[in-house]
mmCIF file of the N, C-alpha and C atoms, coordinates in Angstrom:
data_MODEL
# 
_entry.id   MODEL 
# 
loop_
_atom_site.group_PDB 
_atom_site.id 
_atom_site.type_symbol 
_atom_site.label_atom_id 
_atom_site.label_alt_id 
_atom_site.label_comp_id 
_atom_site.label_asym_id 
_atom_site.label_entity_id 
_atom_site.label_seq_id 
_atom_site.pdbx_PDB_ins_code 
_atom_site.Cartn_x 
_atom_site.Cartn_y 
_atom_site.Cartn_z 
_atom_site.occupancy 
_atom_site.B_iso_or_equiv 
_atom_site.pdbx_formal_charge 
_atom_site.auth_seq_id 
_atom_site.auth_comp_id 
_atom_site.auth_asym_id 
_atom_site.auth_atom_id 
_atom_site.pdbx_PDB_model_num 
ATOM 1   N N  . MET A 1 1  ? 1.059  -25.093 2.842   1.00 0.00 ? 1  MET A N  1 
ATOM 2   C CA . MET A 1 1  ? 0.943  -23.898 2.052   1.00 0.00 ? 1  MET A CA 1 
ATOM 3   C C  . MET A 1 1  ? 1.331  -24.213 0.611   1.00 0.00 ? 1  MET A C  1 
ATOM 4   N N  . GLU A 1 2  ? 0.533  -23.765 -0.296  1.00 0.00 ? 2  GLU A N  1 
ATOM 5   C CA . GLU A 1 2  ? 0.769  -24.025 -1.709  1.00 0.00 ? 2  GLU A CA 1 
ATOM 6   C C  . GLU A 1 2  ? 1.460  -22.822 -2.347  1.00 0.00 ? 2  GLU A C  1 
ATOM 7   N N  . THR A 1 3  ? 2.462  -23.088 -3.166  1.00 0.00 ? 3  THR A N  1 
ATOM 8   C CA . THR A 1 3  ? 3.125  -21.992 -3.874  1.00 0.00 ? 3  THR A CA 1 
ATOM 9   C C  . THR A 1 3  ? 2.512  -21.836 -5.254  1.00 0.00 ? 3  THR A C  1 
ATOM 10  N N  . VAL A 1 4  ? 2.489  -20.611 -5.697  1.00 0.00 ? 4  VAL A N  1 
ATOM 11  C CA . VAL A 1 4  ? 1.928  -20.290 -7.002  1.00 0.00 ? 4  VAL A CA 1 
ATOM 12  C C  . VAL A 1 4  ? 3.021  -19.655 -7.847  1.00 0.00 ? 4  VAL A C  1 
ATOM 13  N N  . GLU A 1 5  ? 3.174  -20.158 -9.049  1.00 0.00 ? 5  GLU A N  1 
ATOM 14  C CA . GLU A 1 5  ? 4.177  -19.605 -9.948  1.00 0.00 ? 5  GLU A CA 1 
ATOM 15  C C  . GLU A 1 5  ? 3.660  -18.292 -10.526 1.00 0.00 ? 5  GLU A C  1 
ATOM 16  N N  . ILE A 1 6  ? 4.505  -17.275 -10.478 1.00 0.00 ? 6  ILE A N  1 
ATOM 17  C CA . ILE A 1 6  ? 4.153  -15.974 -11.038 1.00 0.00 ? 6  ILE A CA 1 
ATOM 18  C C  . ILE A 1 6  ? 4.531  -15.969 -12.507 1.00 0.00 ? 6  ILE A C  1 
ATOM 19  N N  . GLN A 1 7  ? 3.604  -15.584 -13.344 1.00 0.00 ? 7  GLN A N  1 
ATOM 20  C CA . GLN A 1 7  ? 3.882  -15.500 -14.771 1.00 0.00 ? 7  GLN A CA 1 
ATOM 21  C C  . GLN A 1 7  ? 3.731  -14.049 -15.192 1.00 0.00 ? 7  GLN A C  1 
ATOM 22  N N  . VAL A 1 8  ? 4.766  -13.525 -15.819 1.00 0.00 ? 8  VAL A N  1 
ATOM 23  C CA . VAL A 1 8  ? 4.774  -12.137 -16.251 1.00 0.00 ? 8  VAL A CA 1 
ATOM 24  C C  . VAL A 1 8  ? 4.867  -12.107 -17.766 1.00 0.00 ? 8  VAL A C  1 
ATOM 25  N N  . VAL A 1 9  ? 3.995  -11.344 -18.365 1.00 0.00 ? 9  VAL A N  1 
ATOM 26  C CA . VAL A 1 9  ? 4.051  -11.149 -19.806 1.00 0.00 ? 9  VAL A CA 1 
ATOM 27  C C  . VAL A 1 9  ? 4.372  -9.677  -20.042 1.00 0.00 ? 9  VAL A C  1 
ATOM 28  N N  . LEU A 1 10 ? 5.523  -9.429  -20.634 1.00 0.00 ? 10 LEU A N  1 
ATOM 29  C CA . LEU A 1 10 ? 5.936  -8.062  -20.912 1.00 0.00 ? 10 LEU A CA 1 
ATOM 30  C C  . LEU A 1 10 ? 5.875  -7.804  -22.405 1.00 0.00 ? 10 LEU A C  1 
ATOM 31  N N  . THR A 1 11 ? 5.248  -6.717  -22.756 1.00 0.00 ? 11 THR A N  1 
ATOM 32  C CA . THR A 1 11 ? 5.213  -6.323  -24.160 1.00 0.00 ? 11 THR A CA 1 
ATOM 33  C C  . THR A 1 11 ? 6.535  -5.661  -24.520 1.00 0.00 ? 11 THR A C  1 
ATOM 34  N N  . GLU A 1 12 ? 6.786  -5.518  -25.795 1.00 0.00 ? 12 GLU A N  1 
ATOM 35  C CA . GLU A 1 12 ? 7.992  -4.819  -26.250 1.00 0.00 ? 12 GLU A CA 1 
ATOM 36  C C  . GLU A 1 12 ? 8.014  -3.391  -25.702 1.00 0.00 ? 12 GLU A C  1 
ATOM 37  N N  . ALA A 1 13 ? 6.848  -2.750  -25.667 1.00 0.00 ? 13 ALA A N  1 
ATOM 38  C CA . ALA A 1 13 ? 6.767  -1.383  -25.152 1.00 0.00 ? 13 ALA A CA 1 
ATOM 39  C C  . ALA A 1 13 ? 7.122  -1.332  -23.667 1.00 0.00 ? 13 ALA A C  1 
ATOM 40  N N  . ALA A 1 14 ? 6.666  -2.325  -22.899 1.00 0.00 ? 14 ALA A N  1 
ATOM 41  C CA . ALA A 1 14 ? 6.976  -2.365  -21.473 1.00 0.00 ? 14 ALA A CA 1 
ATOM 42  C C  . ALA A 1 14 ? 8.465  -2.584  -21.242 1.00 0.00 ? 14 ALA A C  1 
ATOM 43  N N  . VAL A 1 15 ? 9.055  -3.485  -22.016 1.00 0.00 ? 15 VAL A N  1 
ATOM 44  C CA . VAL A 1 15 ? 10.497 -3.738  -21.894 1.00 0.00 ? 15 VAL A CA 1 
ATOM 45  C C  . VAL A 1 15 ? 11.266 -2.467  -22.232 1.00 0.00 ? 15 VAL A C  1 
ATOM 46  N N  . ALA A 1 16 ? 10.864 -1.778  -23.291 1.00 0.00 ? 16 ALA A N  1 
ATOM 47  C CA . ALA A 1 16 ? 11.534 -0.539  -23.687 1.00 0.00 ? 16 ALA A CA 1 
ATOM 48  C C  . ALA A 1 16 ? 11.399 0.521   -22.601 1.00 0.00 ? 16 ALA A C  1 
ATOM 49  N N  . GLU A 1 17 ? 10.235 0.605   -21.994 1.00 0.00 ? 17 GLU A N  1 
ATOM 50  C CA . GLU A 1 17 ? 10.011 1.590   -20.936 1.00 0.00 ? 17 GLU A CA 1 
ATOM 51  C C  . GLU A 1 17 ? 10.849 1.273   -19.695 1.00 0.00 ? 17 GLU A C  1 
ATOM 52  N N  . ILE A 1 18 ? 10.914 0.016   -19.326 1.00 0.00 ? 18 ILE A N  1 
ATOM 53  C CA . ILE A 1 18 ? 11.720 -0.392  -18.173 1.00 0.00 ? 18 ILE A CA 1 
ATOM 54  C C  . ILE A 1 18 ? 13.190 -0.100  -18.431 1.00 0.00 ? 18 ILE A C  1 
ATOM 55  N N  . LEU A 1 19 ? 13.684 -0.489  -19.594 1.00 0.00 ? 19 LEU A N  1 
ATOM 56  C CA . LEU A 1 19 ? 15.093 -0.254  -19.902 1.00 0.00 ? 19 LEU A CA 1 
ATOM 57  C C  . LEU A 1 19 ? 15.394 1.232   -19.994 1.00 0.00 ? 19 LEU A C  1 
ATOM 58  N N  . ASP A 1 20 ? 14.472 2.015   -20.523 1.00 0.00 ? 20 ASP A N  1 
ATOM 59  C CA . ASP A 1 20 ? 14.664 3.462   -20.599 1.00 0.00 ? 20 ASP A CA 1 
ATOM 60  C C  . ASP A 1 20 ? 14.816 4.043   -19.200 1.00 0.00 ? 20 ASP A C  1 
ATOM 61  N N  . ALA A 1 21 ? 13.983 3.603   -18.269 1.00 0.00 ? 21 ALA A N  1 
ATOM 62  C CA . ALA A 1 21 ? 14.069 4.084   -16.887 1.00 0.00 ? 21 ALA A CA 1 
ATOM 63  C C  . ALA A 1 21 ? 15.403 3.686   -16.250 1.00 0.00 ? 21 ALA A C  1 
ATOM 64  N N  . ILE A 1 22 ? 15.845 2.465   -16.496 1.00 0.00 ? 22 ILE A N  1 
ATOM 65  C CA . ILE A 1 22 ? 17.115 1.989   -15.935 1.00 0.00 ? 22 ILE A CA 1 
ATOM 66  C C  . ILE A 1 22 ? 18.284 2.775   -16.528 1.00 0.00 ? 22 ILE A C  1 
ATOM 67  N N  . THR A 1 23 ? 18.261 2.998   -17.834 1.00 0.00 ? 23 THR A N  1 
ATOM 68  C CA . THR A 1 23 ? 19.327 3.742   -18.505 1.00 0.00 ? 23 THR A CA 1 
ATOM 69  C C  . THR A 1 23 ? 19.383 5.183   -18.014 1.00 0.00 ? 23 THR A C  1 
ATOM 70  N N  . HIS A 1 24 ? 18.225 5.815   -17.874 1.00 0.00 ? 24 HIS A N  1 
ATOM 71  C CA . HIS A 1 24 ? 18.192 7.191   -17.389 1.00 0.00 ? 24 HIS A CA 1 
ATOM 72  C C  . HIS A 1 24 ? 18.690 7.281   -15.944 1.00 0.00 ? 24 HIS A C  1 
ATOM 73  N N  . THR A 1 25 ? 18.359 6.284   -15.136 1.00 0.00 ? 25 THR A N  1 
ATOM 74  C CA . THR A 1 25 ? 18.852 6.274   -13.758 1.00 0.00 ? 25 THR A CA 1 
ATOM 75  C C  . THR A 1 25 ? 20.365 6.156   -13.744 1.00 0.00 ? 25 THR A C  1 
ATOM 76  N N  . SER A 1 26 ? 20.911 5.292   -14.581 1.00 0.00 ? 26 SER A N  1 
ATOM 77  C CA . SER A 1 26 ? 22.372 5.152   -14.662 1.00 0.00 ? 26 SER A CA 1 
ATOM 78  C C  . SER A 1 26 ? 23.008 6.475   -15.062 1.00 0.00 ? 26 SER A C  1 
ATOM 79  N N  . ALA A 1 27 ? 22.475 7.122   -16.078 1.00 0.00 ? 27 ALA A N  1 
ATOM 80  C CA . ALA A 1 27 ? 23.026 8.404   -16.545 1.00 0.00 ? 27 ALA A CA 1 
ATOM 81  C C  . ALA A 1 27 ? 22.918 9.478   -15.469 1.00 0.00 ? 27 ALA A C  1 
ATOM 82  N N  . ARG A 1 28 ? 21.780 9.522   -14.774 1.00 0.00 ? 28 ARG A N  1 
ATOM 83  C CA . ARG A 1 28 ? 21.589 10.518  -13.724 1.00 0.00 ? 28 ARG A CA 1 
ATOM 84  C C  . ARG A 1 28 ? 22.587 10.314  -12.582 1.00 0.00 ? 28 ARG A C  1 
ATOM 85  N N  . LEU A 1 29 ? 22.790 9.066   -12.187 1.00 0.00 ? 29 LEU A N  1 
ATOM 86  C CA . LEU A 1 29 ? 23.740 8.784   -11.108 1.00 0.00 ? 29 LEU A CA 1 
ATOM 87  C C  . LEU A 1 29 ? 25.165 9.138   -11.511 1.00 0.00 ? 29 LEU A C  1 
ATOM 88  N N  . LEU A 1 30 ? 25.521 8.864   -12.754 1.00 0.00 ? 30 LEU A N  1 
ATOM 89  C CA . LEU A 1 30 ? 26.864 9.203   -13.226 1.00 0.00 ? 30 LEU A CA 1 
ATOM 90  C C  . LEU A 1 30 ? 27.064 10.709  -13.288 1.00 0.00 ? 30 LEU A C  1 
ATOM 91  N N  . ALA A 1 31 ? 26.060 11.450  -13.693 1.00 0.00 ? 31 ALA A N  1 
ATOM 92  C CA . ALA A 1 31 ? 26.162 12.905  -13.794 1.00 0.00 ? 31 ALA A CA 1 
ATOM 93  C C  . ALA A 1 31 ? 26.205 13.565  -12.417 1.00 0.00 ? 31 ALA A C  1 
ATOM 94  N N  . ARG A 1 32 ? 25.601 12.921  -11.438 1.00 0.00 ? 32 ARG A N  1 
ATOM 95  C CA . ARG A 1 32 ? 25.532 13.506  -10.097 1.00 0.00 ? 32 ARG A CA 1 
ATOM 96  C C  . ARG A 1 32 ? 26.900 13.580  -9.425  1.00 0.00 ? 32 ARG A C  1 
ATOM 97  N N  . ASP A 1 33 ? 27.757 12.609  -9.662  1.00 0.00 ? 33 ASP A N  1 
ATOM 98  C CA . ASP A 1 33 ? 29.068 12.584  -9.007  1.00 0.00 ? 33 ASP A CA 1 
ATOM 99  C C  . ASP A 1 33 ? 30.146 12.176  -10.006 1.00 0.00 ? 33 ASP A C  1 
ATOM 100 N N  . PRO A 1 34 ? 30.576 13.122  -10.861 1.00 0.00 ? 34 PRO A N  1 
ATOM 101 C CA . PRO A 1 34 ? 31.549 12.774  -11.903 1.00 0.00 ? 34 PRO A CA 1 
ATOM 102 C C  . PRO A 1 34 ? 32.909 12.320  -11.361 1.00 0.00 ? 34 PRO A C  1 
ATOM 103 N N  . ASP A 1 35 ? 33.210 12.636  -10.106 1.00 0.00 ? 35 ASP A N  1 
ATOM 104 C CA . ASP A 1 35 ? 34.485 12.220  -9.528  1.00 0.00 ? 35 ASP A CA 1 
ATOM 105 C C  . ASP A 1 35 ? 34.473 10.757  -9.090  1.00 0.00 ? 35 ASP A C  1 
ATOM 106 N N  . ALA A 1 36 ? 33.307 10.157  -9.031  1.00 0.00 ? 36 ALA A N  1 
ATOM 107 C CA . ALA A 1 36 ? 33.191 8.767   -8.570  1.00 0.00 ? 36 ALA A CA 1 
ATOM 108 C C  . ALA A 1 36 ? 32.602 7.886   -9.665  1.00 0.00 ? 36 ALA A C  1 
ATOM 109 N N  . ILE A 1 37 ? 33.023 8.100   -10.901 1.00 0.00 ? 37 ILE A N  1 
ATOM 110 C CA . ILE A 1 37 ? 32.454 7.356   -12.025 1.00 0.00 ? 37 ILE A CA 1 
ATOM 111 C C  . ILE A 1 37 ? 32.674 5.853   -11.865 1.00 0.00 ? 37 ILE A C  1 
ATOM 112 N N  . TYR A 1 38 ? 33.874 5.453   -11.510 1.00 0.00 ? 38 TYR A N  1 
ATOM 113 C CA . TYR A 1 38 ? 34.185 4.026   -11.388 1.00 0.00 ? 38 TYR A CA 1 
ATOM 114 C C  . TYR A 1 38 ? 33.279 3.363   -10.347 1.00 0.00 ? 38 TYR A C  1 
ATOM 115 N N  . ALA A 1 39 ? 33.180 3.966   -9.169  1.00 0.00 ? 39 ALA A N  1 
ATOM 116 C CA . ALA A 1 39 ? 32.362 3.391   -8.094  1.00 0.00 ? 39 ALA A CA 1 
ATOM 117 C C  . ALA A 1 39 ? 30.888 3.353   -8.494  1.00 0.00 ? 39 ALA A C  1 
ATOM 118 N N  . THR A 1 40 ? 30.426 4.399   -9.153  1.00 0.00 ? 40 THR A N  1 
ATOM 119 C CA . THR A 1 40 ? 29.028 4.446   -9.586  1.00 0.00 ? 40 THR A CA 1 
ATOM 120 C C  . THR A 1 40 ? 28.744 3.369   -10.622 1.00 0.00 ? 40 THR A C  1 
ATOM 121 N N  . LEU A 1 41 ? 29.654 3.203   -11.583 1.00 0.00 ? 41 LEU A N  1 
ATOM 122 C CA . LEU A 1 41 ? 29.479 2.154   -12.589 1.00 0.00 ? 41 LEU A CA 1 
ATOM 123 C C  . LEU A 1 41 ? 29.447 0.774   -11.951 1.00 0.00 ? 41 LEU A C  1 
ATOM 124 N N  . LYS A 1 42 ? 30.327 0.542   -10.989 1.00 0.00 ? 42 LYS A N  1 
ATOM 125 C CA . LYS A 1 42 ? 30.353 -0.755  -10.296 1.00 0.00 ? 42 LYS A CA 1 
ATOM 126 C C  . LYS A 1 42 ? 29.047 -0.996  -9.535  1.00 0.00 ? 42 LYS A C  1 
ATOM 127 N N  . GLN A 1 43 ? 28.533 0.050   -8.871  1.00 0.00 ? 43 GLN A N  1 
ATOM 128 C CA . GLN A 1 43 ? 27.279 -0.089  -8.133  1.00 0.00 ? 43 GLN A CA 1 
ATOM 129 C C  . GLN A 1 43 ? 26.115 -0.370  -9.073  1.00 0.00 ? 43 GLN A C  1 
ATOM 130 N N  . ARG A 1 44 ? 26.059 0.339   -10.201 1.00 0.00 ? 44 ARG A N  1 
ATOM 131 C CA . ARG A 1 44 ? 24.989 0.113   -11.163 1.00 0.00 ? 44 ARG A CA 1 
ATOM 132 C C  . ARG A 1 44 ? 25.076 -1.297  -11.746 1.00 0.00 ? 44 ARG A C  1 
ATOM 133 N N  . ARG A 1 45 ? 26.297 -1.750  -12.021 1.00 0.00 ? 45 ARG A N  1 
ATOM 134 C CA . ARG A 1 45 ? 26.496 -3.099  -12.564 1.00 0.00 ? 45 ARG A CA 1 
ATOM 135 C C  . ARG A 1 45 ? 26.013 -4.145  -11.564 1.00 0.00 ? 45 ARG A C  1 
ATOM 136 N N  . ALA A 1 46 ? 26.306 -3.922  -10.285 1.00 0.00 ? 46 ALA A N  1 
ATOM 137 C CA . ALA A 1 46 ? 25.841 -4.841  -9.241  1.00 0.00 ? 46 ALA A CA 1 
ATOM 138 C C  . ALA A 1 46 ? 24.314 -4.814  -9.133  1.00 0.00 ? 46 ALA A C  1 
ATOM 139 N N  . ALA A 1 47 ? 23.718 -3.629  -9.209  1.00 0.00 ? 47 ALA A N  1 
ATOM 140 C CA . ALA A 1 47 ? 22.262 -3.512  -9.146  1.00 0.00 ? 47 ALA A CA 1 
ATOM 141 C C  . ALA A 1 47 ? 21.611 -4.234  -10.322 1.00 0.00 ? 47 ALA A C  1 
ATOM 142 N N  . LEU A 1 48 ? 22.219 -4.127  -11.490 1.00 0.00 ? 48 LEU A N  1 
ATOM 143 C CA . LEU A 1 48 ? 21.683 -4.817  -12.664 1.00 0.00 ? 48 LEU A CA 1 
ATOM 144 C C  . LEU A 1 48 ? 21.747 -6.331  -12.488 1.00 0.00 ? 48 LEU A C  1 
ATOM 145 N N  . GLY A 1 49 ? 22.728 -6.806  -11.747 1.00 0.00 ? 49 GLY A N  1 
ATOM 146 C CA . GLY A 1 49 ? 22.812 -8.238  -11.468 1.00 0.00 ? 49 GLY A CA 1 
ATOM 147 C C  . GLY A 1 49 ? 21.566 -8.725  -10.746 1.00 0.00 ? 49 GLY A C  1 
ATOM 148 N N  . GLY A 1 50 ? 21.095 -7.940  -9.776  1.00 0.00 ? 50 GLY A N  1 
ATOM 149 C CA . GLY A 1 50 ? 19.872 -8.288  -9.063  1.00 0.00 ? 50 GLY A CA 1 
ATOM 150 C C  . GLY A 1 50 ? 18.647 -8.226  -9.958  1.00 0.00 ? 50 GLY A C  1 
ATOM 151 N N  . MET A 1 51 ? 18.608 -7.203  -10.811 1.00 0.00 ? 51 MET A N  1 
ATOM 152 C CA . MET A 1 51 ? 17.487 -7.072  -11.747 1.00 0.00 ? 51 MET A CA 1 
ATOM 153 C C  . MET A 1 51 ? 17.471 -8.239  -12.731 1.00 0.00 ? 51 MET A C  1 
ATOM 154 N N  . LEU A 1 52 ? 18.653 -8.637  -13.173 1.00 0.00 ? 52 LEU A N  1 
ATOM 155 C CA . LEU A 1 52 ? 18.755 -9.777  -14.095 1.00 0.00 ? 52 LEU A CA 1 
ATOM 156 C C  . LEU A 1 52 ? 18.270 -11.060 -13.438 1.00 0.00 ? 52 LEU A C  1 
ATOM 157 N N  . GLU A 1 53 ? 18.647 -11.258 -12.196 1.00 0.00 ? 53 GLU A N  1 
ATOM 158 C CA . GLU A 1 53 ? 18.217 -12.467 -11.478 1.00 0.00 ? 53 GLU A CA 1 
ATOM 159 C C  . GLU A 1 53 ? 16.700 -12.507 -11.359 1.00 0.00 ? 53 GLU A C  1 
ATOM 160 N N  . LEU A 1 54 ? 16.095 -11.384 -11.014 1.00 0.00 ? 54 LEU A N  1 
ATOM 161 C CA . LEU A 1 54 ? 14.641 -11.324 -10.908 1.00 0.00 ? 54 LEU A CA 1 
ATOM 162 C C  . LEU A 1 54 ? 13.983 -11.582 -12.264 1.00 0.00 ? 54 LEU A C  1 
ATOM 163 N N  . ALA A 1 55 ? 14.494 -10.950 -13.315 1.00 0.00 ? 55 ALA A N  1 
ATOM 164 C CA . ALA A 1 55 ? 13.924 -11.138 -14.652 1.00 0.00 ? 55 ALA A CA 1 
ATOM 165 C C  . ALA A 1 55 ? 14.041 -12.596 -15.089 1.00 0.00 ? 55 ALA A C  1 
ATOM 166 N N  . ARG A 1 56 ? 15.156 -13.246 -14.755 1.00 0.00 ? 56 ARG A N  1 
ATOM 167 C CA . ARG A 1 56 ? 15.330 -14.666 -15.103 1.00 0.00 ? 56 ARG A CA 1 
ATOM 168 C C  . ARG A 1 56 ? 14.327 -15.537 -14.358 1.00 0.00 ? 56 ARG A C  1 
ATOM 169 N N  . ARG A 1 57 ? 14.138 -15.260 -13.081 1.00 0.00 ? 57 ARG A N  1 
ATOM 170 C CA . ARG A 1 57 ? 13.188 -16.053 -12.286 1.00 0.00 ? 57 ARG A CA 1 
ATOM 171 C C  . ARG A 1 57 ? 11.761 -15.875 -12.772 1.00 0.00 ? 57 ARG A C  1 
ATOM 172 N N  . LEU A 1 58 ? 11.467 -14.704 -13.342 1.00 0.00 ? 58 LEU A N  1 
ATOM 173 C CA . LEU A 1 58 ? 10.132 -14.437 -13.876 1.00 0.00 ? 58 LEU A CA 1 
ATOM 174 C C  . LEU A 1 58 ? 9.988  -14.894 -15.325 1.00 0.00 ? 58 LEU A C  1 
ATOM 175 N N  . ASN A 1 59 ? 11.059 -15.456 -15.870 1.00 0.00 ? 59 ASN A N  1 
ATOM 176 C CA . ASN A 1 59 ? 11.079 -15.896 -17.270 1.00 0.00 ? 59 ASN A CA 1 
ATOM 177 C C  . ASN A 1 59 ? 10.727 -14.769 -18.238 1.00 0.00 ? 59 ASN A C  1 
ATOM 178 N N  . ALA A 1 60 ? 11.186 -13.578 -17.918 1.00 0.00 ? 60 ALA A N  1 
ATOM 179 C CA . ALA A 1 60 ? 10.959 -12.410 -18.774 1.00 0.00 ? 60 ALA A CA 1 
ATOM 180 C C  . ALA A 1 60 ? 12.153 -12.290 -19.730 1.00 0.00 ? 60 ALA A C  1 
ATOM 181 N N  . HIS A 1 61 ? 12.171 -13.153 -20.732 1.00 0.00 ? 61 HIS A N  1 
ATOM 182 C CA . HIS A 1 61 ? 13.338 -13.297 -21.607 1.00 0.00 ? 61 HIS A CA 1 
ATOM 183 C C  . HIS A 1 61 ? 13.717 -12.013 -22.341 1.00 0.00 ? 61 HIS A C  1 
ATOM 184 N N  . ARG A 1 62 ? 12.730 -11.264 -22.801 1.00 0.00 ? 62 ARG A N  1 
ATOM 185 C CA . ARG A 1 62 ? 13.044 -10.015 -23.507 1.00 0.00 ? 62 ARG A CA 1 
ATOM 186 C C  . ARG A 1 62 ? 13.703 -9.015  -22.571 1.00 0.00 ? 62 ARG A C  1 
ATOM 187 N N  . LEU A 1 63 ? 13.228 -8.958  -21.332 1.00 0.00 ? 63 LEU A N  1 
ATOM 188 C CA . LEU A 1 63 ? 13.817 -8.055  -20.353 1.00 0.00 ? 63 LEU A CA 1 
ATOM 189 C C  . LEU A 1 63 ? 15.210 -8.527  -19.978 1.00 0.00 ? 63 LEU A C  1 
ATOM 190 N N  . VAL A 1 64 ? 15.400 -9.821  -19.846 1.00 0.00 ? 64 VAL A N  1 
ATOM 191 C CA . VAL A 1 64 ? 16.727 -10.368 -19.531 1.00 0.00 ? 64 VAL A CA 1 
ATOM 192 C C  . VAL A 1 64 ? 17.734 -9.912  -20.585 1.00 0.00 ? 64 VAL A C  1 
ATOM 193 N N  . ARG A 1 65 ? 17.376 -10.067 -21.840 1.00 0.00 ? 65 ARG A N  1 
ATOM 194 C CA . ARG A 1 65 ? 18.300 -9.702  -22.925 1.00 0.00 ? 65 ARG A CA 1 
ATOM 195 C C  . ARG A 1 65 ? 18.612 -8.211  -22.894 1.00 0.00 ? 65 ARG A C  1 
ATOM 196 N N  . ALA A 1 66 ? 17.588 -7.384  -22.684 1.00 0.00 ? 66 ALA A N  1 
ATOM 197 C CA . ALA A 1 66 ? 17.804 -5.937  -22.633 1.00 0.00 ? 66 ALA A CA 1 
ATOM 198 C C  . ALA A 1 66 ? 18.698 -5.556  -21.454 1.00 0.00 ? 66 ALA A C  1 
ATOM 199 N N  . LEU A 1 67 ? 18.489 -6.184  -20.309 1.00 0.00 ? 67 LEU A N  1 
ATOM 200 C CA . LEU A 1 67 ? 19.327 -5.909  -19.137 1.00 0.00 ? 67 LEU A CA 1 
ATOM 201 C C  . LEU A 1 67 ? 20.755 -6.381  -19.363 1.00 0.00 ? 67 LEU A C  1 
ATOM 202 N N  . GLU A 1 68 ? 20.918 -7.520  -20.028 1.00 0.00 ? 68 GLU A N  1 
ATOM 203 C CA . GLU A 1 68 ? 22.269 -8.018  -20.328 1.00 0.00 ? 68 GLU A CA 1 
ATOM 204 C C  . GLU A 1 68 ? 23.020 -7.038  -21.224 1.00 0.00 ? 68 GLU A C  1 
ATOM 205 N N  . VAL A 1 69 ? 22.339 -6.468  -22.195 1.00 0.00 ? 69 VAL A N  1 
ATOM 206 C CA . VAL A 1 69 ? 22.975 -5.492  -23.091 1.00 0.00 ? 69 VAL A CA 1 
ATOM 207 C C  . VAL A 1 69 ? 23.425 -4.270  -22.288 1.00 0.00 ? 69 VAL A C  1 
ATOM 208 N N  . HIS A 1 70 ? 22.563 -3.777  -21.396 1.00 0.00 ? 70 HIS A N  1 
ATOM 209 C CA . HIS A 1 70 ? 22.934 -2.616  -20.584 1.00 0.00 ? 70 HIS A CA 1 
ATOM 210 C C  . HIS A 1 70 ? 24.079 -2.963  -19.632 1.00 0.00 ? 70 HIS A C  1 
ATOM 211 N N  . ALA A 1 71 ? 24.019 -4.136  -19.038 1.00 0.00 ? 71 ALA A N  1 
ATOM 212 C CA . ALA A 1 71 ? 25.093 -4.563  -18.135 1.00 0.00 ? 71 ALA A CA 1 
ATOM 213 C C  . ALA A 1 71 ? 26.427 -4.683  -18.880 1.00 0.00 ? 71 ALA A C  1 
ATOM 214 N N  . ASP A 1 72 ? 26.373 -5.202  -20.105 1.00 0.00 ? 72 ASP A N  1 
ATOM 215 C CA . ASP A 1 72 ? 27.589 -5.303  -20.910 1.00 0.00 ? 72 ASP A CA 1 
ATOM 216 C C  . ASP A 1 72 ? 28.159 -3.917  -21.227 1.00 0.00 ? 72 ASP A C  1 
ATOM 217 N N  . ALA A 1 73 ? 27.271 -2.964  -21.510 1.00 0.00 ? 73 ALA A N  1 
ATOM 218 C CA . ALA A 1 73 ? 27.717 -1.601  -21.797 1.00 0.00 ? 73 ALA A CA 1 
ATOM 219 C C  . ALA A 1 73 ? 28.391 -0.989  -20.565 1.00 0.00 ? 73 ALA A C  1 
ATOM 220 N N  . LEU A 1 74 ? 27.815 -1.234  -19.389 1.00 0.00 ? 74 LEU A N  1 
ATOM 221 C CA . LEU A 1 74 ? 28.434 -0.733  -18.166 1.00 0.00 ? 74 LEU A CA 1 
ATOM 222 C C  . LEU A 1 74 ? 29.788 -1.400  -17.923 1.00 0.00 ? 74 LEU A C  1 
ATOM 223 N N  . SER A 1 75 ? 29.871 -2.690  -18.190 1.00 0.00 ? 75 SER A N  1 
ATOM 224 C CA . SER A 1 75 ? 31.142 -3.405  -18.015 1.00 0.00 ? 75 SER A CA 1 
ATOM 225 C C  . SER A 1 75 ? 32.215 -2.845  -18.944 1.00 0.00 ? 75 SER A C  1 
ATOM 226 N N  . LEU A 1 76 ? 31.829 -2.533  -20.172 1.00 0.00 ? 76 LEU A N  1 
ATOM 227 C CA . LEU A 1 76 ? 32.784 -1.932  -21.109 1.00 0.00 ? 76 LEU A CA 1 
ATOM 228 C C  . LEU A 1 76 ? 33.257 -0.556  -20.626 1.00 0.00 ? 76 LEU A C  1 
ATOM 229 N N  . GLN A 1 77 ? 32.340 0.213   -20.070 1.00 0.00 ? 77 GLN A N  1 
ATOM 230 C CA . GLN A 1 77 ? 32.720 1.527   -19.521 1.00 0.00 ? 77 GLN A CA 1 
ATOM 231 C C  . GLN A 1 77 ? 33.691 1.351   -18.353 1.00 0.00 ? 77 GLN A C  1 
ATOM 232 N N  . ILE A 1 78 ? 33.443 0.355   -17.512 1.00 0.00 ? 78 ILE A N  1 
ATOM 233 C CA . ILE A 1 78 ? 34.319 0.101   -16.369 1.00 0.00 ? 78 ILE A CA 1 
ATOM 234 C C  . ILE A 1 78 ? 35.719 -0.287  -16.867 1.00 0.00 ? 78 ILE A C  1 
ATOM 235 N N  . GLN A 1 79 ? 35.775 -1.156  -17.868 1.00 0.00 ? 79 GLN A N  1 
ATOM 236 C CA . GLN A 1 79 ? 37.063 -1.591  -18.405 1.00 0.00 ? 79 GLN A CA 1 
ATOM 237 C C  . GLN A 1 79 ? 37.824 -0.449  -19.045 1.00 0.00 ? 79 GLN A C  1 
ATOM 238 N N  . ALA A 1 80 ? 37.102 0.509   -19.616 1.00 0.00 ? 80 ALA A N  1 
ATOM 239 C CA . ALA A 1 80 ? 37.750 1.630   -20.287 1.00 0.00 ? 80 ALA A CA 1 
ATOM 240 C C  . ALA A 1 80 ? 38.391 2.609   -19.318 1.00 0.00 ? 80 ALA A C  1 
ATOM 241 N N  . LEU A 1 81 ? 38.000 2.558   -18.050 1.00 0.00 ? 81 LEU A N  1 
ATOM 242 C CA . LEU A 1 81 ? 38.564 3.497   -17.066 1.00 0.00 ? 81 LEU A CA 1 
ATOM 243 C C  . LEU A 1 81 ? 39.946 3.097   -16.623 1.00 0.00 ? 81 LEU A C  1 
# 
């Protein structure tokens, strides 16, 4: 069986749209259960780890950077609690 490398080309608009969806999901989850902010932030940070791994494997460098920025923001929120 032959393996084929997947190549993904993401435009700036696509990266912005993906990050917007991820950011809105994070905000929605945090608003849904304000008593569990710490746990929700930790779960979102873990989920972003998986997204980052996938983006790295796809060599989607612009998406990787955008996800890293969001992950860093979540980490800062976690530290502030």
